[in-house]
A tleap script that builds the chain and sets N, CA, C and O, in Angstrom:
source leaprc.protein.ff14SB
mol = sequence {
  NMET GLU GLY LEU LEU ALA ALA TRP LEU VAL
  GLY GLU GLY ILE VAL GLY TRP ARG TRP PHE
  LYS GLN GLY ALA PRO PRO PRO PRO GLY SER
  LEU LEU ALA VAL SER GLY PHE PHE ALA LEU
  LEU ALA VAL LEU ALA ILE HIE PRO PRO ALA
  ARG GLY VAL ALA THR ALA LEU ALA VAL GLY
  ILE ASP ILE ALA ALA LEU LEU GLN VAL LEU
  PRO GLY THR THR ALA PRO ALA VAL VAL HIE
  GLY TRP PRO PRO ALA LYS ILE THR ASP PRO
  THR VAL LEU LEU PRO GLY THR ALA GLY VAL
  HIE PRO SER GLY ASN PRO ALA ASN PRO PRO
  GLY THR VAL ASN PRO ASN PRO GLY ILE PRO
  PRO THR GLY PRO GLY THR ILE PHE PRO PRO
  GLY SER GLN GLY CLEU
}
set mol.1.N position { 0.823 -1.192 0.000 }
set mol.1.CA position { 0.000 0.000 0.000 }
set mol.1.C position { 0.871 1.261 0.000 }
set mol.1.O position { 0.455 2.303 -0.508 }
set mol.2.N position { 2.085 1.168 0.572 }
set mol.2.CA position { 2.970 2.329 0.586 }
set mol.2.C position { 3.398 2.691 -0.827 }
set mol.2.O position { 3.584 3.865 -1.147 }
set mol.3.N position { 3.554 1.677 -1.669 }
set mol.3.CA position { 3.933 1.931 -3.065 }
set mol.3.C position { 2.836 2.692 -3.804 }
set mol.3.O position { 3.118 3.563 -4.628 }
set mol.4.N position { 1.581 2.355 -3.501 }
set mol.4.CA position { 0.474 3.077 -4.136 }
set mol.4.C position { 0.404 4.519 -3.648 }
set mol.4.O position { 0.115 5.431 -4.423 }
set mol.5.N position { 0.668 4.721 -2.361 }
set mol.5.CA position { 0.647 6.075 -1.813 }
set mol.5.C position { 1.739 6.927 -2.463 }
set mol.5.O position { 1.505 8.081 -2.822 }
set mol.6.N position { 2.923 6.351 -2.607 }
set mol.6.CA position { 4.022 7.079 -3.244 }
set mol.6.C position { 3.691 7.366 -4.713 }
set mol.6.O position { 3.958 8.461 -5.210 }
set mol.7.N position { 3.112 6.385 -5.401 }
set mol.7.CA position { 2.757 6.587 -6.813 }
set mol.7.C position { 1.677 7.663 -6.946 }
set mol.7.O position { 1.701 8.453 -7.890 }
set mol.8.N position { 0.735 7.694 -6.007 }
set mol.8.CA position { -0.305 8.726 -6.039 }
set mol.8.C position { 0.302 10.114 -5.863 }
set mol.8.O position { -0.051 11.042 -6.591 }
set mol.9.N position { 1.215 10.264 -4.899 }
set mol.9.CA position { 1.855 11.556 -4.665 }
set mol.9.C position { 2.687 11.991 -5.878 }
set mol.9.O position { 2.677 13.164 -6.253 }
set mol.10.N position { 3.399 11.051 -6.481 }
set mol.10.CA position { 4.173 11.369 -7.682 }
set mol.10.C position { 3.230 11.776 -8.821 }
set mol.10.O position { 3.517 12.725 -9.550 }
set mol.11.N position { 2.125 11.075 -8.975 }
set mol.11.CA position { 1.151 11.418 -10.024 }
set mol.11.C position { 0.565 12.802 -9.831 }
set mol.11.O position { 0.416 13.554 -10.794 }
set mol.12.N position { 0.229 13.149 -8.584 }
set mol.12.CA position { -0.281 14.497 -8.295 }
set mol.12.C position { 0.788 15.543 -8.600 }
set mol.12.O position { 0.482 16.613 -9.126 }
set mol.13.N position { 2.029 15.236 -8.271 }
set mol.13.CA position { 3.119 16.165 -8.547 }
set mol.13.C position { 3.330 16.379 -10.036 }
set mol.13.O position { 3.590 17.501 -10.471 }
set mol.14.N position { 3.221 15.322 -10.816 }
set mol.14.CA position { 3.391 15.440 -12.269 }
set mol.14.C position { 2.280 16.282 -12.871 }
set mol.14.O position { 2.540 17.132 -13.723 }
set mol.15.N position { 1.052 16.059 -12.440 }
set mol.15.CA position { -0.059 16.858 -12.948 }
set mol.15.C position { 0.115 18.327 -12.566 }
set mol.15.O position { -0.088 19.217 -13.392 }
set mol.16.N position { 0.488 18.572 -11.323 }
set mol.16.CA position { 0.725 19.947 -10.881 }
set mol.16.C position { 1.852 20.606 -11.655 }
set mol.16.O position { 1.734 21.761 -12.064 }
set mol.17.N position { 2.948 19.878 -11.859 }
set mol.17.CA position { 4.085 20.431 -12.600 }
set mol.17.C position { 3.691 20.773 -14.035 }
set mol.17.O position { 4.079 21.816 -14.561 }
set mol.18.N position { 2.931 19.901 -14.652 }
set mol.18.CA position { 2.529 20.152 -16.038 }
set mol.18.C position { 1.675 21.412 -16.146 }
set mol.18.O position { 1.846 22.198 -17.078 }
set mol.19.N position { 0.770 21.607 -15.213 }
set mol.19.CA position { -0.071 22.805 -15.253 }
set mol.19.C position { 0.727 24.051 -14.936 }
set mol.19.O position { 0.543 25.083 -15.582 }
set mol.20.N position { 1.616 23.974 -13.948 }
set mol.20.CA position { 2.416 25.156 -13.606 }
set mol.20.C position { 3.373 25.511 -14.739 }
set mol.20.O position { 3.683 26.685 -14.941 }
set mol.21.N position { 3.840 24.522 -15.472 }
set mol.21.CA position { 4.702 24.768 -16.627 }
set mol.21.C position { 3.936 25.510 -17.724 }
set mol.21.O position { 4.532 26.259 -18.498 }
set mol.22.N position { 2.624 25.306 -17.794 }
set mol.22.CA position { 1.780 26.005 -18.759 }
set mol.22.C position { 1.385 27.391 -18.264 }
set mol.22.O position { 0.768 28.155 -19.006 }
set mol.23.N position { 1.731 27.728 -17.022 }
set mol.23.CA position { 1.452 29.056 -16.490 }
set mol.23.C position { 0.123 29.179 -15.778 }
set mol.23.O position { -0.408 30.284 -15.660 }
set mol.24.N position { -0.424 28.086 -15.304 }
set mol.24.CA position { -1.709 28.143 -14.612 }
set mol.24.C position { -1.708 27.118 -13.481 }
set mol.24.O position { -1.022 26.099 -13.566 }
set mol.25.N position { -2.465 27.382 -12.434 }
set mol.25.CA position { -2.577 26.368 -11.382 }
set mol.25.C position { -3.454 25.216 -11.871 }
set mol.25.O position { -4.329 25.419 -12.713 }
set mol.26.N position { -3.229 24.028 -11.356 }
set mol.26.CA position { -4.047 22.901 -11.811 }
set mol.26.C position { -5.492 23.052 -11.347 }
set mol.26.O position { -5.739 23.396 -10.191 }
set mol.27.N position { -6.439 22.800 -12.232 }
set mol.27.CA position { -7.835 22.871 -11.800 }
set mol.27.C position { -8.150 21.688 -10.882 }
set mol.27.O position { -7.539 20.626 -11.006 }
set mol.28.N position { -9.089 21.867 -9.975 }
set mol.28.CA position { -9.408 20.782 -9.040 }
set mol.28.C position { -9.850 19.502 -9.739 }
set mol.28.O position { -9.615 18.405 -9.233 }
set mol.29.N position { -10.481 19.634 -10.884 }
set mol.29.CA position { -10.965 18.439 -11.577 }
set mol.29.C position { -9.837 17.525 -12.024 }
set mol.29.O position { -9.977 16.303 -11.981 }
set mol.30.N position { -8.718 18.102 -12.453 }
set mol.30.CA position { -7.618 17.255 -12.905 }
set mol.30.C position { -6.979 16.522 -11.725 }
set mol.30.O position { -6.609 15.353 -11.837 }
set mol.31.N position { -6.854 17.211 -10.606 }
set mol.31.CA position { -6.297 16.551 -9.424 }
set mol.31.C position { -7.261 15.510 -8.867 }
set mol.31.O position { -6.841 14.471 -8.357 }
set mol.32.N position { -8.551 15.798 -8.968 }
set mol.32.CA position { -9.550 14.847 -8.497 }
set mol.32.C position { -9.555 13.583 -9.367 }
set mol.32.O position { -9.733 12.477 -8.859 }
set mol.33.N position { -9.362 13.754 -10.671 }
set mol.33.CA position { -9.332 12.594 -11.571 }
set mol.33.C position { -8.144 11.690 -11.234 }
set mol.33.O position { -8.284 10.468 -11.199 }
set mol.34.N position { -6.982 12.287 -10.988 }
set mol.34.CA position { -5.805 11.491 -10.624 }
set mol.34.C position { -6.046 10.772 -9.296 }
set mol.34.O position { -5.740 9.588 -9.154 }
set mol.35.N position { -6.596 11.501 -8.332 }
set mol.35.CA position { -6.861 10.884 -7.022 }
set mol.35.C position { -7.876 9.759 -7.141 }
set mol.35.O position { -7.728 8.719 -6.498 }
set mol.36.N position { -8.902 9.956 -7.956 }
set mol.36.CA position { -9.903 8.908 -8.147 }
set mol.36.C position { -9.323 7.654 -8.773 }
set mol.36.O position { -9.668 6.539 -8.384 }
set mol.37.N position { -8.432 7.844 -9.753 }
set mol.37.CA position { -7.814 6.680 -10.392 }
set mol.37.C position { -6.981 5.889 -9.390 }
set mol.37.O position { -7.075 4.663 -9.319 }
set mol.38.N position { -6.161 6.604 -8.614 }
set mol.38.CA position { -5.330 5.908 -7.640 }
set mol.38.C position { -6.162 5.332 -6.501 }
set mol.38.O position { -5.758 4.336 -5.902 }
set mol.39.N position { -7.299 5.919 -6.186 }
set mol.39.CA position { -8.189 5.338 -5.175 }
set mol.39.C position { -8.766 4.020 -5.682 }
set mol.39.O position { -8.905 3.066 -4.917 }
set mol.40.N position { -9.098 3.967 -6.961 }
set mol.40.CA position { -9.575 2.696 -7.524 }
set mol.40.C position { -8.473 1.634 -7.495 }
set mol.40.O position { -8.738 0.461 -7.233 }
set mol.41.N position { -7.249 2.052 -7.763 }
set mol.41.CA position { -6.147 1.089 -7.664 }
set mol.41.C position { -5.953 0.629 -6.218 }
set mol.41.O position { -5.588 -0.523 -5.984 }
set mol.42.N position { -6.192 1.514 -5.249 }
set mol.42.CA position { -6.080 1.122 -3.841 }
set mol.42.C position { -7.163 0.114 -3.470 }
set mol.42.O position { -6.928 -0.811 -2.691 }
set mol.43.N position { -8.348 0.305 -4.038 }
set mol.43.CA position { -9.415 -0.679 -3.794 }
set mol.43.C position { -9.022 -2.030 -4.381 }
set mol.43.O position { -9.282 -3.076 -3.786 }
set mol.44.N position { -8.393 -1.997 -5.557 }
set mol.44.CA position { -7.916 -3.238 -6.174 }
set mol.44.C position { -6.824 -3.877 -5.311 }
set mol.44.O position { -6.753 -5.101 -5.196 }
set mol.45.N position { -5.979 -3.044 -4.707 }
set mol.45.CA position { -4.860 -3.557 -3.909 }
set mol.45.C position { -5.297 -4.136 -2.570 }
set mol.45.O position { -4.482 -4.740 -1.872 }
set mol.46.N position { -6.548 -3.970 -2.197 }
set mol.46.CA position { -7.036 -4.591 -0.949 }
set mol.46.C position { -6.955 -6.110 -1.063 }
set mol.46.O position { -6.689 -6.798 -0.078 }
set mol.47.N position { -7.183 -6.623 -2.254 }
set mol.47.CA position { -7.077 -8.066 -2.487 }
set mol.47.C position { -5.584 -8.405 -2.604 }
set mol.47.O position { -4.934 -7.966 -3.553 }
set mol.48.N position { -5.031 -9.172 -1.663 }
set mol.48.CA position { -3.567 -9.371 -1.628 }
set mol.48.C position { -2.943 -9.875 -2.931 }
set mol.48.O position { -1.877 -9.378 -3.297 }
set mol.49.N position { -3.538 -10.830 -3.654 }
set mol.49.CA position { -2.875 -11.259 -4.888 }
set mol.49.C position { -2.819 -10.159 -5.968 }
set mol.49.O position { -1.981 -10.221 -6.867 }
set mol.50.N position { -3.696 -9.168 -5.881 }
set mol.50.CA position { -3.717 -8.116 -6.895 }
set mol.50.C position { -2.888 -6.898 -6.496 }
set mol.50.O position { -2.801 -5.934 -7.257 }
set mol.51.N position { -2.282 -6.931 -5.319 }
set mol.51.CA position { -1.538 -5.770 -4.821 }
set mol.51.C position { -0.365 -5.423 -5.741 }
set mol.51.O position { -0.134 -4.250 -6.036 }
set mol.52.N position { 0.360 -6.421 -6.184 }
set mol.52.CA position { 1.515 -6.184 -7.060 }
set mol.52.C position { 1.096 -5.620 -8.407 }
set mol.52.O position { 1.761 -4.740 -8.955 }
set mol.53.N position { -0.004 -6.126 -8.936 }
set mol.53.CA position { -0.498 -5.627 -10.224 }
set mol.53.C position { -0.950 -4.175 -10.098 }
set mol.53.O position { -0.668 -3.361 -10.976 }
set mol.54.N position { -1.642 -3.849 -9.023 }
set mol.54.CA position { -2.119 -2.481 -8.816 }
set mol.54.C position { -0.948 -1.518 -8.661 }
set mol.54.O position { -0.969 -0.417 -9.210 }
set mol.55.N position { 0.079 -1.934 -7.908 }
set mol.55.CA position { 1.249 -1.074 -7.732 }
set mol.55.C position { 1.999 -0.903 -9.052 }
set mol.55.O position { 2.430 0.202 -9.382 }
set mol.56.N position { 2.155 -1.981 -9.802 }
set mol.56.CA position { 2.842 -1.889 -11.095 }
set mol.56.C position { 2.069 -0.993 -12.063 }
set mol.56.O position { 2.670 -0.226 -12.815 }
set mol.57.N position { 0.754 -1.088 -12.044 }
set mol.57.CA position { -0.060 -0.236 -12.912 }
set mol.57.C position { 0.071 1.236 -12.499 }
set mol.57.O position { 0.144 2.116 -13.356 }
set mol.58.N position { 0.099 1.497 -11.207 }
set mol.58.CA position { 0.244 2.871 -10.720 }
set mol.58.C position { 1.595 3.453 -11.123 }
set mol.58.O position { 1.674 4.600 -11.561 }
set mol.59.N position { 2.648 2.671 -10.977 }
set mol.59.CA position { 3.980 3.148 -11.362 }
set mol.59.C position { 4.053 3.323 -12.880 }
set mol.59.O position { 4.671 4.272 -13.361 }
set mol.60.N position { 3.440 2.435 -13.621 }
set mol.60.CA position { 3.423 2.567 -15.084 }
set mol.60.C position { 2.692 3.817 -15.542 }
set mol.60.O position { 3.127 4.480 -16.484 }
set mol.61.N position { 1.600 4.140 -14.893 }
set mol.61.CA position { 0.866 5.373 -15.228 }
set mol.61.C position { 1.720 6.592 -14.909 }
set mol.61.O position { 1.730 7.558 -15.672 }
set mol.62.N position { 2.436 6.557 -13.790 }
set mol.62.CA position { 3.325 7.671 -13.455 }
set mol.62.C position { 4.443 7.822 -14.485 }
set mol.62.O position { 4.786 8.942 -14.863 }
set mol.63.N position { 5.004 6.722 -14.936 }
set mol.63.CA position { 6.064 6.791 -15.950 }
set mol.63.C position { 5.505 7.351 -17.260 }
set mol.63.O position { 6.151 8.173 -17.910 }
set mol.64.N position { 4.310 6.907 -17.646 }
set mol.64.CA position { 3.697 7.426 -18.873 }
set mol.64.C position { 3.426 8.921 -18.766 }
set mol.64.O position { 3.634 9.656 -19.731 }
set mol.65.N position { 2.965 9.379 -17.611 }
set mol.65.CA position { 2.720 10.814 -17.418 }
set mol.65.C position { 4.031 11.584 -17.412 }
set mol.65.O position { 4.101 12.693 -17.940 }
set mol.66.N position { 5.068 11.007 -16.821 }
set mol.66.CA position { 6.364 11.664 -16.778 }
set mol.66.C position { 6.950 11.817 -18.179 }
set mol.66.O position { 7.591 12.827 -18.472 }
set mol.67.N position { 6.741 10.839 -19.037 }
set mol.67.CA position { 7.253 10.923 -20.399 }
set mol.67.C position { 6.567 12.042 -21.194 }
set mol.67.O position { 7.115 12.517 -22.188 }
set mol.68.N position { 5.390 12.457 -20.767 }
set mol.68.CA position { 4.709 13.563 -21.437 }
set mol.68.C position { 5.187 14.916 -20.947 }
set mol.68.O position { 4.916 15.925 -21.598 }
set mol.69.N position { 5.892 14.976 -19.815 }
set mol.69.CA position { 6.303 16.260 -19.240 }
set mol.69.C position { 7.788 16.531 -19.446 }
set mol.69.O position { 8.234 17.664 -19.269 }
set mol.70.N position { 8.546 15.532 -19.811 }
set mol.70.CA position { 9.983 15.723 -19.958 }
set mol.70.C position { 10.290 16.731 -21.058 }
set mol.70.O position { 9.487 16.909 -21.974 }
set mol.71.N position { 11.445 17.394 -20.979 }
set mol.71.CA position { 11.812 18.338 -22.044 }
set mol.71.C position { 11.880 17.635 -23.396 }
set mol.71.O position { 12.316 16.488 -23.501 }
set mol.72.N position { 11.446 18.339 -24.408 }
set mol.72.CA position { 11.425 17.775 -25.754 }
set mol.72.C position { 10.078 17.217 -26.150 }
set mol.72.O position { 9.867 16.911 -27.323 }
set mol.73.N position { 9.172 17.078 -25.225 }
set mol.73.CA position { 7.837 16.610 -25.581 }
set mol.73.C position { 6.992 17.806 -25.985 }
set mol.73.O position { 7.264 18.935 -25.578 }
set mol.74.N position { 5.985 17.557 -26.774 }
set mol.74.CA position { 5.135 18.650 -27.248 }
set mol.74.C position { 4.182 19.082 -26.145 }
set mol.74.O position { 3.734 18.283 -25.322 }
set mol.75.N position { 3.893 20.361 -26.159 }
set mol.75.CA position { 2.949 20.913 -25.188 }
set mol.75.C position { 1.539 20.476 -25.554 }
set mol.75.O position { 1.273 20.180 -26.719 }
set mol.76.N position { 0.633 20.428 -24.591 }
set mol.76.CA position { -0.747 20.066 -24.917 }
set mol.76.C position { -1.354 21.077 -25.882 }
set mol.76.O position { -1.029 22.263 -25.846 }
set mol.77.N position { -2.226 20.597 -26.730 }
set mol.77.CA position { -2.842 21.450 -27.736 }
set mol.77.C position { -3.715 22.511 -27.068 }
set mol.77.O position { -4.437 22.237 -26.110 }
set mol.78.N position { -3.627 23.718 -27.598 }
set mol.78.CA position { -4.435 24.815 -27.078 }
set mol.78.C position { -5.809 24.742 -27.733 }
set mol.78.O position { -5.922 24.589 -28.949 }
set mol.79.N position { -6.829 24.850 -26.931 }
set mol.79.CA position { -8.192 24.795 -27.442 }
set mol.79.C position { -8.593 26.179 -27.931 }
set mol.79.O position { -8.548 27.154 -27.182 }
set mol.80.N position { -8.984 26.250 -29.196 }
set mol.80.CA position { -9.422 27.515 -29.766 }
set mol.80.C position { -10.940 27.530 -29.856 }
set mol.80.O position { -11.592 26.497 -29.704 }
set mol.81.N position { -11.483 28.683 -30.099 }
set mol.81.CA position { -12.918 28.761 -30.305 }
set mol.81.C position { -13.664 29.368 -29.138 }
set mol.81.O position { -14.895 29.349 -29.120 }
set mol.82.N position { -12.946 29.909 -28.154 }
set mol.82.CA position { -13.633 30.581 -27.073 }
set mol.82.C position { -13.020 31.941 -26.874 }
set mol.82.O position { -11.798 32.008 -26.750 }
set mol.83.N position { -13.716 32.975 -26.834 }
set mol.83.CA position { -15.160 33.042 -27.014 }
set mol.83.C position { -15.535 32.760 -28.462 }
set mol.83.O position { -14.716 32.953 -29.361 }
set mol.84.N position { -16.742 32.313 -28.695 }
set mol.84.CA position { -17.141 31.988 -30.060 }
set mol.84.C position { -17.161 33.230 -30.935 }
set mol.84.O position { -17.289 34.352 -30.444 }
set mol.85.N position { -17.031 33.014 -32.232 }
set mol.85.CA position { -17.032 34.117 -33.189 }
set mol.85.C position { -18.399 34.798 -33.218 }
set mol.85.O position { -19.424 34.183 -32.922 }
set mol.86.N position { -18.390 36.087 -33.583 }
set mol.86.CA position { -19.642 36.822 -33.667 }
set mol.86.C position { -20.485 36.284 -34.815 }
set mol.86.O position { -19.960 35.875 -35.850 }
set mol.87.N position { -21.777 36.290 -34.619 }
set mol.87.CA position { -22.702 35.859 -35.666 }
set mol.87.C position { -22.970 37.069 -36.550 }
set mol.87.O position { -23.551 38.057 -36.102 }
set mol.88.N position { -22.545 36.989 -37.803 }
set mol.88.CA position { -22.720 38.109 -38.720 }
set mol.88.C position { -23.770 37.829 -39.785 }
set mol.88.O position { -23.997 38.659 -40.666 }
set mol.89.N position { -24.400 36.688 -39.713 }
set mol.89.CA position { -25.421 36.330 -40.694 }
set mol.89.C position { -26.670 37.181 -40.449 }
set mol.89.O position { -27.236 37.127 -39.357 }
set mol.90.N position { -27.118 37.974 -41.449 }
set mol.90.CA position { -28.278 38.842 -41.226 }
set mol.90.C position { -29.593 38.083 -41.096 }
set mol.90.O position { -30.594 38.668 -40.683 }
set mol.91.N position { -29.617 36.808 -41.434 }
set mol.91.CA position { -30.871 36.059 -41.327 }
set mol.91.C position { -31.066 35.460 -39.941 }
set mol.91.O position { -32.099 34.844 -39.678 }
set mol.92.N position { -30.097 35.628 -39.053 }
set mol.92.CA position { -30.192 35.075 -37.705 }
set mol.92.C position { -30.707 36.157 -36.767 }
set mol.92.O position { -30.137 37.245 -36.690 }
set mol.93.N position { -31.779 35.857 -36.060 }
set mol.93.CA position { -32.335 36.798 -35.089 }
set mol.93.C position { -31.670 36.564 -33.739 }
set mol.93.O position { -31.651 35.441 -33.236 }
set mol.94.N position { -31.131 37.617 -33.160 }
set mol.94.CA position { -30.511 37.528 -31.853 }
set mol.94.C position { -31.247 38.445 -30.893 }
set mol.94.O position { -31.614 39.555 -31.280 }
set mol.95.N position { -31.479 38.024 -29.653 }
set mol.95.CA position { -32.167 38.897 -28.707 }
set mol.95.C position { -31.294 40.101 -28.354 }
set mol.95.O position { -30.081 39.980 -28.181 }
set mol.96.N position { -31.937 41.259 -28.251 }
set mol.96.CA position { -31.232 42.456 -27.855 }
set mol.96.C position { -30.444 43.127 -28.954 }
set mol.96.O position { -29.667 44.038 -28.673 }
set mol.97.N position { -30.615 42.710 -30.201 }
set mol.97.CA position { -29.886 43.341 -31.298 }
set mol.97.C position { -30.824 44.238 -32.075 }
set mol.97.O position { -32.045 44.107 -31.979 }
set mol.98.N position { -30.254 45.146 -32.841 }
set mol.98.CA position { -31.059 46.095 -33.599 }
set mol.98.C position { -31.483 45.532 -34.952 }
set mol.98.O position { -32.364 46.102 -35.596 }
set mol.99.N position { -30.901 44.464 -35.388 }
set mol.99.CA position { -31.231 43.915 -36.708 }
set mol.99.C position { -32.573 43.209 -36.715 }
set mol.99.O position { -33.011 42.670 -35.699 }
set mol.100.N position { -33.218 43.217 -37.866 }
set mol.100.CA position { -34.512 42.568 -38.035 }
set mol.100.C position { -34.396 41.623 -39.217 }
set mol.100.O position { -33.772 41.945 -40.228 }
set mol.101.N position { -34.996 40.472 -39.081 }
set mol.101.CA position { -34.986 39.484 -40.148 }
set mol.101.C position { -35.622 40.092 -41.399 }
set mol.101.O position { -36.658 40.748 -41.293 }
set mol.102.N position { -35.021 39.888 -42.600 }
set mol.102.CA position { -35.549 40.509 -43.814 }
set mol.102.C position { -37.004 40.146 -44.121 }
set mol.102.O position { -37.720 40.949 -44.718 }
set mol.103.N position { -37.445 38.971 -43.732 }
set mol.103.CA position { -38.826 38.590 -44.038 }
set mol.103.C position { -39.791 39.037 -42.941 }
set mol.103.O position { -40.979 38.720 -43.003 }
set mol.104.N position { -39.305 39.759 -41.949 }
set mol.104.CA position { -40.186 40.252 -40.900 }
set mol.104.C position { -40.429 39.223 -39.828 }
set mol.104.O position { -39.794 38.169 -39.798 }
set mol.105.N position { -41.348 39.538 -38.958 }
set mol.105.CA position { -41.715 38.642 -37.877 }
set mol.105.C position { -42.627 37.559 -38.437 }
set mol.105.O position { -43.685 37.882 -38.979 }
set mol.106.N position { -42.256 36.290 -38.327 }
set mol.106.CA position { -43.095 35.230 -38.897 }
set mol.106.C position { -44.492 35.187 -38.276 }
set mol.106.O position { -45.411 34.648 -38.892 }
set mol.107.N position { -44.674 35.735 -37.082 }
set mol.107.CA position { -45.985 35.708 -36.448 }
set mol.107.C position { -46.930 36.749 -37.057 }
set mol.107.O position { -48.148 36.603 -36.959 }
set mol.108.N position { -46.388 37.788 -37.680 }
set mol.108.CA position { -47.203 38.833 -38.303 }
set mol.108.C position { -47.092 38.737 -39.819 }
set mol.108.O position { -46.063 38.312 -40.344 }
set mol.109.N position { -48.136 39.126 -40.512 }
set mol.109.CA position { -48.008 39.128 -41.968 }
set mol.109.C position { -47.014 40.216 -42.386 }
set mol.109.O position { -47.010 41.296 -41.795 }
set mol.110.N position { -46.176 39.957 -43.386 }
set mol.110.CA position { -45.172 40.938 -43.762 }
set mol.110.C position { -45.799 42.187 -44.394 }
set mol.110.O position { -46.824 42.122 -45.073 }
set mol.111.N position { -45.153 43.304 -44.147 }
set mol.111.CA position { -45.587 44.570 -44.741 }
set mol.111.C position { -44.641 44.958 -45.854 }
set mol.111.O position { -44.024 44.099 -46.484 }
set mol.112.N position { -44.528 46.230 -46.094 }
set mol.112.CA position { -43.650 46.707 -47.159 }
set mol.112.C position { -42.322 47.131 -46.557 }
set mol.112.O position { -42.261 47.546 -45.400 }
set mol.113.N position { -41.262 47.026 -47.340 }
set mol.113.CA position { -39.936 47.437 -46.908 }
set mol.113.C position { -39.811 48.929 -47.142 }
set mol.113.O position { -40.191 49.435 -48.199 }
set mol.114.N position { -39.280 49.631 -46.158 }
set mol.114.CA position { -39.096 51.075 -46.274 }
set mol.114.C position { -37.994 51.344 -47.297 }
set mol.114.O position { -36.857 50.919 -47.090 }
set mol.115.N position { -38.300 52.037 -48.396 }
set mol.115.CA position { -37.276 52.267 -49.411 }
set mol.115.C position { -36.236 53.295 -48.963 }
set mol.115.O position { -35.123 53.291 -49.490 }
set mol.116.N position { -36.554 54.169 -48.018 }
set mol.116.CA position { -35.618 55.179 -47.560 }
set mol.116.C position { -35.378 54.972 -46.065 }
set mol.116.O position { -36.204 55.376 -45.247 }
set mol.117.N position { -34.243 54.338 -45.696 }
set mol.117.CA position { -34.026 54.072 -44.279 }
set mol.117.C position { -33.784 55.333 -43.453 }
set mol.117.O position { -33.811 55.259 -42.225 }
set mol.118.N position { -33.548 56.490 -44.080 }
set mol.118.CA position { -33.323 57.713 -43.333 }
set mol.118.C position { -34.600 58.310 -42.783 }
set mol.118.O position { -34.553 59.087 -41.829 }
set mol.119.N position { -35.747 57.963 -43.364 }
set mol.119.CA position { -37.031 58.496 -42.919 }
set mol.119.C position { -37.748 57.401 -42.141 }
set mol.119.O position { -37.895 56.283 -42.635 }
set mol.120.N position { -38.196 57.716 -40.922 }
set mol.120.CA position { -38.902 56.681 -40.161 }
set mol.120.C position { -40.191 56.264 -40.860 }
set mol.120.O position { -40.972 57.125 -41.268 }
set mol.121.N position { -40.425 54.986 -41.005 }
set mol.121.CA position { -41.647 54.525 -41.655 }
set mol.121.C position { -42.849 54.677 -40.732 }
set mol.121.O position { -42.708 54.777 -39.513 }
set mol.122.N position { -44.008 54.693 -41.324 }
set mol.122.CA position { -45.247 54.759 -40.560 }
set mol.122.C position { -46.146 53.616 -40.966 }
set mol.122.O position { -45.989 53.025 -42.035 }
set mol.123.N position { -47.069 53.323 -40.114 }
set mol.123.CA position { -48.052 52.293 -40.431 }
set mol.123.C position { -47.681 50.958 -39.840 }
set mol.123.O position { -46.518 50.711 -39.523 }
set mol.124.N position { -48.675 50.088 -39.688 }
set mol.124.CA position { -48.420 48.764 -39.116 }
set mol.124.C position { -47.778 47.831 -40.143 }
set mol.124.O position { -48.003 47.966 -41.346 }
set mol.125.N position { -47.004 46.918 -39.668 }
set mol.125.CA position { -46.440 45.880 -40.514 }
set mol.125.C position { -45.278 46.329 -41.368 }
set mol.125.O position { -44.964 45.670 -42.359 }
set mol.126.N position { -44.623 47.431 -41.023 }
set mol.126.CA position { -43.485 47.883 -41.811 }
set mol.126.C position { -42.268 47.034 -41.483 }
set mol.126.O position { -41.995 46.750 -40.317 }
set mol.127.N position { -41.545 46.635 -42.508 }
set mol.127.CA position { -40.342 45.825 -42.315 }
set mol.127.C position { -39.133 46.727 -42.538 }
set mol.127.O position { -39.024 47.379 -43.577 }
set mol.128.N position { -38.247 46.763 -41.590 }
set mol.128.CA position { -37.029 47.540 -41.717 }
set mol.128.C position { -35.978 46.713 -42.441 }
set mol.128.O position { -35.828 45.527 -42.147 }
set mol.129.N position { -35.257 47.295 -43.365 }
set mol.129.CA position { -34.150 46.548 -43.990 }
set mol.129.C position { -33.047 46.301 -42.956 }
set mol.129.O position { -32.866 47.104 -42.041 }
set mol.130.N position { -32.314 45.201 -43.096 }
set mol.130.CA position { -31.246 44.898 -42.131 }
set mol.130.C position { -30.215 46.031 -42.098 }
set mol.130.O position { -29.785 46.524 -43.141 }
set mol.131.N position { -29.835 46.425 -40.907 }
set mol.131.CA position { -28.805 47.434 -40.736 }
set mol.131.C position { -29.330 48.856 -40.780 }
set mol.131.O position { -28.538 49.791 -40.670 }
set mol.132.N position { -30.628 49.061 -40.937 }
set mol.132.CA position { -31.148 50.412 -41.056 }
set mol.132.C position { -31.449 51.044 -39.702 }
set mol.132.O position { -31.809 52.219 -39.636 }
set mol.133.N position { -31.308 50.292 -38.640 }
set mol.133.CA position { -31.644 50.806 -37.316 }
set mol.133.C position { -30.374 50.986 -36.494 }
set mol.133.O position { -30.150 50.269 -35.519 }
set mol.134.N position { -29.543 51.950 -36.894 }
set mol.134.CA position { -28.293 52.195 -36.187 }
set mol.134.C position { -28.554 52.718 -34.794 }
set mol.134.O position { -29.551 53.396 -34.546 }
set mol.135.N position { -27.661 52.402 -33.900 }
set mol.135.CA position { -27.814 52.863 -32.524 }
set mol.135.C position { -27.278 54.251 -32.350 }
set mol.135.O position { -27.326 54.798 -31.249 }
savepdb mol mol.pdb
quit
């Protein structure tokens, strides 16, 4: 059981080192995942014939993690796409925006499009052209 405890501490250290090398503290979820894995190995090690296998697996996982942190290995891929790109499609209705769908509100029958966006339209059912309602 001491071998599993040492392997768990080494595994936590490797995860922490990898995150600190990237310039950020390790999130609790990553440390919890490592602890959970080694806790499952400890449950396996309760059965005496499986103790050696559990310890060997724990040390093997630590060696595999260490090989990913050594100098010369590639850094983890950076996830792109956050924040998401702005939606510039004029046919998409977004809450709180000034744009109006070109076909108008589907719940109301469409009216006429104002040919001169500089003059405010009058009458019910007028459809504003996209981009004509500047803030």
